[in-house]
PDB file of N, CA, C and O in Angstrom:
ATOM      1  N   MET A   1     -22.966  68.376 -17.206  1.00  0.00           N
ATOM      2  CA  MET A   1     -22.919  67.263 -16.262  1.00  0.00           C
ATOM      3  C   MET A   1     -21.552  66.598 -16.352  1.00  0.00           C
ATOM      4  O   MET A   1     -21.031  66.386 -17.447  1.00  0.00           O
ATOM      5  N   ARG A   2     -20.978  66.272 -15.212  1.00  0.00           N
ATOM      6  CA  ARG A   2     -19.657  65.664 -15.220  1.00  0.00           C
ATOM      7  C   ARG A   2     -19.741  64.177 -15.506  1.00  0.00           C
ATOM      8  O   ARG A   2     -20.751  63.530 -15.229  1.00  0.00           O
ATOM      9  N   ASP A   3     -18.646  63.639 -16.075  1.00  0.00           N
ATOM     10  CA  ASP A   3     -18.575  62.199 -16.316  1.00  0.00           C
ATOM     11  C   ASP A   3     -18.242  61.510 -15.008  1.00  0.00           C
ATOM     12  O   ASP A   3     -17.307  61.906 -14.312  1.00  0.00           O
ATOM     13  N   THR A   4     -19.001  60.483 -14.674  1.00  0.00           N
ATOM     14  CA  THR A   4     -18.801  59.762 -13.429  1.00  0.00           C
ATOM     15  C   THR A   4     -18.637  58.284 -13.743  1.00  0.00           C
ATOM     16  O   THR A   4     -19.414  57.718 -14.512  1.00  0.00           O
ATOM     17  N   LYS A   5     -17.643  57.670 -13.159  1.00  0.00           N
ATOM     18  CA  LYS A   5     -17.416  56.241 -13.332  1.00  0.00           C
ATOM     19  C   LYS A   5     -18.072  55.499 -12.178  1.00  0.00           C
ATOM     20  O   LYS A   5     -17.770  55.766 -11.015  1.00  0.00           O
ATOM     21  N   VAL A   6     -18.965  54.571 -12.490  1.00  0.00           N
ATOM     22  CA  VAL A   6     -19.610  53.760 -11.457  1.00  0.00           C
ATOM     23  C   VAL A   6     -18.703  52.570 -11.192  1.00  0.00           C
ATOM     24  O   VAL A   6     -18.453  51.758 -12.083  1.00  0.00           O
ATOM     25  N   GLU A   7     -18.211  52.474  -9.958  1.00  0.00           N
ATOM     26  CA  GLU A   7     -17.311  51.386  -9.610  1.00  0.00           C
ATOM     27  C   GLU A   7     -18.050  50.077  -9.392  1.00  0.00           C
ATOM     28  O   GLU A   7     -17.571  49.010  -9.776  1.00  0.00           O
ATOM     29  N   LYS A   8     -19.220  50.167  -8.775  1.00  0.00           N
ATOM     30  CA  LYS A   8     -20.003  48.964  -8.499  1.00  0.00           C
ATOM     31  C   LYS A   8     -21.466  49.352  -8.445  1.00  0.00           C
ATOM     32  O   LYS A   8     -21.827  50.322  -7.778  1.00  0.00           O
ATOM     33  N   TYR A   9     -22.306  48.613  -9.134  1.00  0.00           N
ATOM     34  CA  TYR A   9     -23.738  48.895  -9.167  1.00  0.00           C
ATOM     35  C   TYR A   9     -24.489  47.675  -8.675  1.00  0.00           C
ATOM     36  O   TYR A   9     -24.299  46.573  -9.190  1.00  0.00           O
ATOM     37  N   ILE A  10     -25.337  47.866  -7.686  1.00  0.00           N
ATOM     38  CA  ILE A  10     -26.147  46.779  -7.137  1.00  0.00           C
ATOM     39  C   ILE A  10     -27.590  47.266  -7.131  1.00  0.00           C
ATOM     40  O   ILE A  10     -27.863  48.374  -6.670  1.00  0.00           O
ATOM     41  N   GLY A  11     -28.504  46.468  -7.626  1.00  0.00           N
ATOM     42  CA  GLY A  11     -29.902  46.878  -7.646  1.00  0.00           C
ATOM     43  C   GLY A  11     -30.803  45.892  -6.927  1.00  0.00           C
ATOM     44  O   GLY A  11     -30.697  44.683  -7.129  1.00  0.00           O
ATOM     45  N   ILE A  12     -31.684  46.406  -6.095  1.00  0.00           N
ATOM     46  CA  ILE A  12     -32.696  45.611  -5.405  1.00  0.00           C
ATOM     47  C   ILE A  12     -34.003  46.390  -5.483  1.00  0.00           C
ATOM     48  O   ILE A  12     -34.015  47.607  -5.297  1.00  0.00           O
ATOM     49  N   VAL A  13     -35.095  45.698  -5.756  1.00  0.00           N
ATOM     50  CA  VAL A  13     -36.408  46.346  -5.818  1.00  0.00           C
ATOM     51  C   VAL A  13     -37.051  46.291  -4.442  1.00  0.00           C
ATOM     52  O   VAL A  13     -37.112  45.229  -3.821  1.00  0.00           O
ATOM     53  N   ARG A  14     -37.526  47.429  -3.969  1.00  0.00           N
ATOM     54  CA  ARG A  14     -38.244  47.522  -2.699  1.00  0.00           C
ATOM     55  C   ARG A  14     -39.529  48.288  -2.933  1.00  0.00           C
ATOM     56  O   ARG A  14     -39.558  49.227  -3.729  1.00  0.00           O
ATOM     57  N   LYS A  15     -40.595  47.898  -2.246  1.00  0.00           N
ATOM     58  CA  LYS A  15     -41.862  48.621  -2.336  1.00  0.00           C
ATOM     59  C   LYS A  15     -41.918  49.691  -1.259  1.00  0.00           C
ATOM     60  O   LYS A  15     -41.344  49.537  -0.180  1.00  0.00           O
ATOM     61  N   VAL A  16     -42.612  50.769  -1.563  1.00  0.00           N
ATOM     62  CA  VAL A  16     -42.833  51.844  -0.603  1.00  0.00           C
ATOM     63  C   VAL A  16     -44.024  51.441   0.259  1.00  0.00           C
ATOM     64  O   VAL A  16     -45.039  50.985  -0.266  1.00  0.00           O
ATOM     65  N   ASP A  17     -43.909  51.608   1.601  1.00  0.00           N
ATOM     66  CA  ASP A  17     -45.021  51.237   2.482  1.00  0.00           C
ATOM     67  C   ASP A  17     -46.071  52.348   2.535  1.00  0.00           C
ATOM     68  O   ASP A  17     -45.931  53.373   1.867  1.00  0.00           O
ATOM     69  N   LYS A  18     -47.116  52.141   3.327  1.00  0.00           N
ATOM     70  CA  LYS A  18     -48.222  53.101   3.415  1.00  0.00           C
ATOM     71  C   LYS A  18     -47.788  54.457   3.961  1.00  0.00           C
ATOM     72  O   LYS A  18     -48.466  55.460   3.737  1.00  0.00           O
ATOM     73  N   MET A  19     -46.669  54.496   4.671  1.00  0.00           N
ATOM     74  CA  MET A  19     -46.156  55.750   5.240  1.00  0.00           C
ATOM     75  C   MET A  19     -45.101  56.392   4.332  1.00  0.00           C
ATOM     76  O   MET A  19     -44.398  57.312   4.748  1.00  0.00           O
ATOM     77  N   SER A  20     -44.994  55.895   3.075  1.00  0.00           N
ATOM     78  CA  SER A  20     -44.027  56.395   2.073  1.00  0.00           C
ATOM     79  C   SER A  20     -42.578  56.134   2.471  1.00  0.00           C
ATOM     80  O   SER A  20     -41.700  56.952   2.195  1.00  0.00           O
ATOM     81  N   ARG A  21     -42.323  54.992   3.119  1.00  0.00           N
ATOM     82  CA  ARG A  21     -40.976  54.638   3.549  1.00  0.00           C
ATOM     83  C   ARG A  21     -40.476  53.440   2.765  1.00  0.00           C
ATOM     84  O   ARG A  21     -41.258  52.625   2.276  1.00  0.00           O
ATOM     85  N   ILE A  22     -39.155  53.346   2.654  1.00  0.00           N
ATOM     86  CA  ILE A  22     -38.521  52.152   2.122  1.00  0.00           C
ATOM     87  C   ILE A  22     -37.519  51.659   3.156  1.00  0.00           C
ATOM     88  O   ILE A  22     -37.041  52.434   3.983  1.00  0.00           O
ATOM     89  N   VAL A  23     -37.208  50.386   3.109  1.00  0.00           N
ATOM     90  CA  VAL A  23     -36.219  49.808   4.019  1.00  0.00           C
ATOM     91  C   VAL A  23     -34.928  49.604   3.230  1.00  0.00           C
ATOM     92  O   VAL A  23     -34.933  49.044   2.134  1.00  0.00           O
ATOM     93  N   ILE A  24     -33.829  50.069   3.808  1.00  0.00           N
ATOM     94  CA  ILE A  24     -32.529  49.853   3.190  1.00  0.00           C
ATOM     95  C   ILE A  24     -32.058  48.465   3.611  1.00  0.00           C
ATOM     96  O   ILE A  24     -31.965  48.186   4.806  1.00  0.00           O
ATOM     97  N   PRO A  25     -31.758  47.588   2.648  1.00  0.00           N
ATOM     98  CA  PRO A  25     -31.349  46.221   2.987  1.00  0.00           C
ATOM     99  C   PRO A  25     -30.111  46.181   3.888  1.00  0.00           C
ATOM    100  O   PRO A  25     -29.218  47.022   3.782  1.00  0.00           O
ATOM    101  N   LYS A  26     -30.082  45.184   4.778  1.00  0.00           N
ATOM    102  CA  LYS A  26     -28.963  45.025   5.711  1.00  0.00           C
ATOM    103  C   LYS A  26     -27.629  44.926   4.990  1.00  0.00           C
ATOM    104  O   LYS A  26     -26.617  45.440   5.468  1.00  0.00           O
ATOM    105  N   GLU A  27     -27.628  44.255   3.823  1.00  0.00           N
ATOM    106  CA  GLU A  27     -26.384  44.093   3.069  1.00  0.00           C
ATOM    107  C   GLU A  27     -25.800  45.462   2.705  1.00  0.00           C
ATOM    108  O   GLU A  27     -24.586  45.660   2.768  1.00  0.00           O
ATOM    109  N   TYR A  28     -26.665  46.396   2.328  1.00  0.00           N
ATOM    110  CA  TYR A  28     -26.217  47.747   1.985  1.00  0.00           C
ATOM    111  C   TYR A  28     -25.701  48.459   3.230  1.00  0.00           C
ATOM    112  O   TYR A  28     -24.665  49.122   3.188  1.00  0.00           O
ATOM    113  N   CYS A  29     -26.424  48.321   4.331  1.00  0.00           N
ATOM    114  CA  CYS A  29     -26.012  48.968   5.578  1.00  0.00           C
ATOM    115  C   CYS A  29     -24.640  48.481   6.019  1.00  0.00           C
ATOM    116  O   CYS A  29     -23.803  49.273   6.452  1.00  0.00           O
ATOM    117  N   ARG A  30     -24.410  47.182   5.907  1.00  0.00           N
ATOM    118  CA  ARG A  30     -23.100  46.637   6.268  1.00  0.00           C
ATOM    119  C   ARG A  30     -22.024  47.126   5.304  1.00  0.00           C
ATOM    120  O   ARG A  30     -20.962  47.573   5.737  1.00  0.00           O
ATOM    121  N   SER A  31     -22.288  47.045   4.005  1.00  0.00           N
ATOM    122  CA  SER A  31     -21.296  47.422   3.000  1.00  0.00           C
ATOM    123  C   SER A  31     -20.900  48.892   3.079  1.00  0.00           C
ATOM    124  O   SER A  31     -19.735  49.242   2.888  1.00  0.00           O
ATOM    125  N   PHE A  32     -21.881  49.748   3.362  1.00  0.00           N
ATOM    126  CA  PHE A  32     -21.637  51.194   3.360  1.00  0.00           C
ATOM    127  C   PHE A  32     -21.566  51.797   4.766  1.00  0.00           C
ATOM    128  O   PHE A  32     -21.561  53.016   4.932  1.00  0.00           O
ATOM    129  N   GLU A  33     -21.510  50.914   5.779  1.00  0.00           N
ATOM    130  CA  GLU A  33     -21.405  51.329   7.179  1.00  0.00           C
ATOM    131  C   GLU A  33     -22.482  52.349   7.551  1.00  0.00           C
ATOM    132  O   GLU A  33     -22.181  53.443   8.030  1.00  0.00           O
ATOM    133  N   ILE A  34     -23.741  51.971   7.321  1.00  0.00           N
ATOM    134  CA  ILE A  34     -24.895  52.806   7.652  1.00  0.00           C
ATOM    135  C   ILE A  34     -25.553  52.213   8.891  1.00  0.00           C
ATOM    136  O   ILE A  34     -25.957  51.050   8.893  1.00  0.00           O
ATOM    137  N   GLY A  35     -25.657  53.019   9.941  1.00  0.00           N
ATOM    138  CA  GLY A  35     -26.276  52.590  11.180  1.00  0.00           C
ATOM    139  C   GLY A  35     -27.546  53.377  11.446  1.00  0.00           C
ATOM    140  O   GLY A  35     -27.924  54.228  10.641  1.00  0.00           O
ATOM    141  N   PRO A  36     -28.220  53.103  12.577  1.00  0.00           N
ATOM    142  CA  PRO A  36     -29.490  53.760  12.897  1.00  0.00           C
ATOM    143  C   PRO A  36     -29.423  55.288  12.953  1.00  0.00           C
ATOM    144  O   PRO A  36     -30.424  55.941  12.657  1.00  0.00           O
ATOM    145  N   LYS A  37     -28.303  55.873  13.315  1.00  0.00           N
ATOM    146  CA  LYS A  37     -28.202  57.336  13.442  1.00  0.00           C
ATOM    147  C   LYS A  37     -27.431  57.983  12.282  1.00  0.00           C
ATOM    148  O   LYS A  37     -27.145  59.179  12.326  1.00  0.00           O
ATOM    149  N   THR A  38     -27.096  57.208  11.254  1.00  0.00           N
ATOM    150  CA  THR A  38     -26.331  57.745  10.128  1.00  0.00           C
ATOM    151  C   THR A  38     -27.184  58.721   9.330  1.00  0.00           C
ATOM    152  O   THR A  38     -28.252  58.345   8.849  1.00  0.00           O
ATOM    153  N   PRO A  39     -26.734  59.975   9.179  1.00  0.00           N
ATOM    154  CA  PRO A  39     -27.500  60.918   8.370  1.00  0.00           C
ATOM    155  C   PRO A  39     -27.354  60.597   6.882  1.00  0.00           C
ATOM    156  O   PRO A  39     -26.248  60.384   6.385  1.00  0.00           O
ATOM    157  N   LEU A  40     -28.481  60.568   6.188  1.00  0.00           N
ATOM    158  CA  LEU A  40     -28.491  60.279   4.756  1.00  0.00           C
ATOM    159  C   LEU A  40     -29.106  61.447   3.995  1.00  0.00           C
ATOM    160  O   LEU A  40     -30.049  62.081   4.470  1.00  0.00           O
ATOM    161  N   GLU A  41     -28.574  61.721   2.830  1.00  0.00           N
ATOM    162  CA  GLU A  41     -29.085  62.779   1.964  1.00  0.00           C
ATOM    163  C   GLU A  41     -29.825  62.106   0.811  1.00  0.00           C
ATOM    164  O   GLU A  41     -29.302  61.173   0.202  1.00  0.00           O
ATOM    165  N   ILE A  42     -31.036  62.570   0.507  1.00  0.00           N
ATOM    166  CA  ILE A  42     -31.826  62.004  -0.584  1.00  0.00           C
ATOM    167  C   ILE A  42     -31.903  63.031  -1.701  1.00  0.00           C
ATOM    168  O   ILE A  42     -32.384  64.147  -1.505  1.00  0.00           O
ATOM    169  N   LEU A  43     -31.424  62.641  -2.869  1.00  0.00           N
ATOM    170  CA  LEU A  43     -31.408  63.515  -4.035  1.00  0.00           C
ATOM    171  C   LEU A  43     -32.367  62.954  -5.082  1.00  0.00           C
ATOM    172  O   LEU A  43     -32.451  61.738  -5.257  1.00  0.00           O
ATOM    173  N   ALA A  44     -33.081  63.821  -5.768  1.00  0.00           N
ATOM    174  CA  ALA A  44     -34.009  63.390  -6.810  1.00  0.00           C
ATOM    175  C   ALA A  44     -33.720  64.180  -8.077  1.00  0.00           C
ATOM    176  O   ALA A  44     -33.407  65.369  -8.021  1.00  0.00           O
ATOM    177  N   GLY A  45     -33.825  63.515  -9.214  1.00  0.00           N
ATOM    178  CA  GLY A  45     -33.583  64.200 -10.476  1.00  0.00           C
ATOM    179  C   GLY A  45     -33.919  63.317 -11.660  1.00  0.00           C
ATOM    180  O   GLY A  45     -34.448  62.215 -11.509  1.00  0.00           O
ATOM    181  N   ILE A  46     -33.604  63.817 -12.830  1.00  0.00           N
ATOM    182  CA  ILE A  46     -33.824  63.070 -14.064  1.00  0.00           C
ATOM    183  C   ILE A  46     -32.475  62.942 -14.760  1.00  0.00           C
ATOM    184  O   ILE A  46     -31.812  63.939 -15.042  1.00  0.00           O
ATOM    185  N   ILE A  47     -32.081  61.707 -15.032  1.00  0.00           N
ATOM    186  CA  ILE A  47     -30.829  61.417 -15.722  1.00  0.00           C
ATOM    187  C   ILE A  47     -31.157  60.586 -16.951  1.00  0.00           C
ATOM    188  O   ILE A  47     -31.747  59.511 -16.848  1.00  0.00           O
ATOM    189  N   ASP A  48     -30.772  61.093 -18.107  1.00  0.00           N
ATOM    190  CA  ASP A  48     -31.059  60.408 -19.381  1.00  0.00           C
ATOM    191  C   ASP A  48     -32.522  60.025 -19.503  1.00  0.00           C
ATOM    192  O   ASP A  48     -32.840  58.935 -19.978  1.00  0.00           O
ATOM    193  N   GLY A  49     -33.423  60.917 -19.075  1.00  0.00           N
ATOM    194  CA  GLY A  49     -34.857  60.688 -19.185  1.00  0.00           C
ATOM    195  C   GLY A  49     -35.445  59.780 -18.120  1.00  0.00           C
ATOM    196  O   GLY A  49     -36.648  59.520 -18.137  1.00  0.00           O
ATOM    197  N   GLU A  50     -34.632  59.293 -17.195  1.00  0.00           N
ATOM    198  CA  GLU A  50     -35.096  58.402 -16.121  1.00  0.00           C
ATOM    199  C   GLU A  50     -35.235  59.178 -14.819  1.00  0.00           C
ATOM    200  O   GLU A  50     -34.350  59.955 -14.464  1.00  0.00           O
ATOM    201  N   GLU A  51     -36.341  58.974 -14.103  1.00  0.00           N
ATOM    202  CA  GLU A  51     -36.497  59.558 -12.768  1.00  0.00           C
ATOM    203  C   GLU A  51     -35.626  58.760 -11.805  1.00  0.00           C
ATOM    204  O   GLU A  51     -35.728  57.536 -11.731  1.00  0.00           O
ATOM    205  N   VAL A  52     -34.763  59.471 -11.064  1.00  0.00           N
ATOM    206  CA  VAL A  52     -33.760  58.803 -10.233  1.00  0.00           C
ATOM    207  C   VAL A  52     -33.779  59.373  -8.824  1.00  0.00           C
ATOM    208  O   VAL A  52     -33.863  60.587  -8.636  1.00  0.00           O
ATOM    209  N   LEU A  53     -33.699  58.485  -7.834  1.00  0.00           N
ATOM    210  CA  LEU A  53     -33.474  58.875  -6.438  1.00  0.00           C
ATOM    211  C   LEU A  53     -32.104  58.356  -6.054  1.00  0.00           C
ATOM    212  O   LEU A  53     -31.765  57.205  -6.328  1.00  0.00           O
ATOM    213  N   ILE A  54     -31.319  59.210  -5.418  1.00  0.00           N
ATOM    214  CA  ILE A  54     -29.998  58.821  -4.952  1.00  0.00           C
ATOM    215  C   ILE A  54     -29.978  59.038  -3.446  1.00  0.00           C
ATOM    216  O   ILE A  54     -30.346  60.106  -2.956  1.00  0.00           O
ATOM    217  N   ILE A  55     -29.546  58.016  -2.721  1.00  0.00           N
ATOM    218  CA  ILE A  55     -29.404  58.122  -1.273  1.00  0.00           C
ATOM    219  C   ILE A  55     -27.923  58.024  -0.982  1.00  0.00           C
ATOM    220  O   ILE A  55     -27.275  57.043  -1.345  1.00  0.00           O
ATOM    221  N   LYS A  56     -27.379  59.052  -0.319  1.00  0.00           N
ATOM    222  CA  LYS A  56     -25.954  59.016   0.003  1.00  0.00           C
ATOM    223  C   LYS A  56     -25.734  59.483   1.433  1.00  0.00           C
ATOM    224  O   LYS A  56     -26.556  60.192   2.013  1.00  0.00           O
ATOM    225  N   LYS A  57     -24.607  59.067   1.981  1.00  0.00           N
ATOM    226  CA  LYS A  57     -24.260  59.502   3.324  1.00  0.00           C
ATOM    227  C   LYS A  57     -24.073  61.014   3.308  1.00  0.00           C
ATOM    228  O   LYS A  57     -23.408  61.557   2.426  1.00  0.00           O
ATOM    229  N   ALA A  58     -24.663  61.685   4.287  1.00  0.00           N
ATOM    230  CA  ALA A  58     -24.544  63.132   4.378  1.00  0.00           C
ATOM    231  C   ALA A  58     -23.232  63.474   5.077  1.00  0.00           C
ATOM    232  O   ALA A  58     -22.840  62.813   6.038  1.00  0.00           O
ATOM    233  N   HIS A  59     -22.566  64.503   4.590  1.00  0.00           N
ATOM    234  CA  HIS A  59     -21.348  64.981   5.239  1.00  0.00           C
ATOM    235  C   HIS A  59     -21.730  65.780   6.470  1.00  0.00           C
ATOM    236  O   HIS A  59     -22.862  66.252   6.577  1.00  0.00           O
ATOM    237  N   LYS A  60     -20.823  65.932   7.378  1.00  0.00           N
ATOM    238  CA  LYS A  60     -21.091  66.662   8.617  1.00  0.00           C
ATOM    239  C   LYS A  60     -21.542  68.086   8.358  1.00  0.00           C
ATOM    240  O   LYS A  60     -22.257  68.663   9.177  1.00  0.00           O
ATOM    241  N   THR A  61     -21.136  68.669   7.227  1.00  0.00           N
ATOM    242  CA  THR A  61     -21.498  70.056   6.922  1.00  0.00           C
ATOM    243  C   THR A  61     -22.858  70.172   6.261  1.00  0.00           C
ATOM    244  O   THR A  61     -23.358  71.283   6.079  1.00  0.00           O
ATOM    245  N   THR A  62     -23.488  69.021   5.887  1.00  0.00           N
ATOM    246  CA  THR A  62     -24.808  69.051   5.257  1.00  0.00           C
ATOM    247  C   THR A  62     -25.853  69.418   6.283  1.00  0.00           C
ATOM    248  O   THR A  62     -25.917  68.811   7.352  1.00  0.00           O
ATOM    249  N   LYS A  63     -26.680  70.412   5.970  1.00  0.00           N
ATOM    250  CA  LYS A  63     -27.728  70.854   6.893  1.00  0.00           C
ATOM    251  C   LYS A  63     -29.002  70.057   6.663  1.00  0.00           C
ATOM    252  O   LYS A  63     -29.327  69.708   5.528  1.00  0.00           O
ATOM    253  N   LYS A  64     -29.724  69.771   7.742  1.00  0.00           N
ATOM    254  CA  LYS A  64     -31.027  69.105   7.643  1.00  0.00           C
ATOM    255  C   LYS A  64     -32.048  70.086   7.118  1.00  0.00           C
ATOM    256  O   LYS A  64     -32.015  71.270   7.451  1.00  0.00           O
ATOM    257  N   SER A  65     -32.978  69.579   6.276  1.00  0.00           N
ATOM    258  CA  SER A  65     -34.070  70.447   5.842  1.00  0.00           C
ATOM    259  C   SER A  65     -35.097  70.540   6.958  1.00  0.00           C
ATOM    260  O   SER A  65     -35.293  69.586   7.711  1.00  0.00           O
ATOM    261  N   GLN A  66     -35.759  71.703   7.064  1.00  0.00           N
ATOM    262  CA  GLN A  66     -36.698  71.925   8.160  1.00  0.00           C
ATOM    263  C   GLN A  66     -38.111  71.855   7.702  1.00  0.00           C
ATOM    264  O   GLN A  66     -39.029  72.021   8.505  1.00  0.00           O
TER     265      GLN A  66
END
């Protein structure tokens, strides 16, 4: 695993709704320029024994899962 420097870490707790969705806070959308049509990639894994979900902007070359 590569060493990664976290420049800024912000944490907010959100509950998952009945349809298994979460809402991305407006502050995050503004800060990271995420709009209604912005493609996002969701990654899941275990880091240092912790279950982690990472949501990042998808690059144009990232394919959608079918």
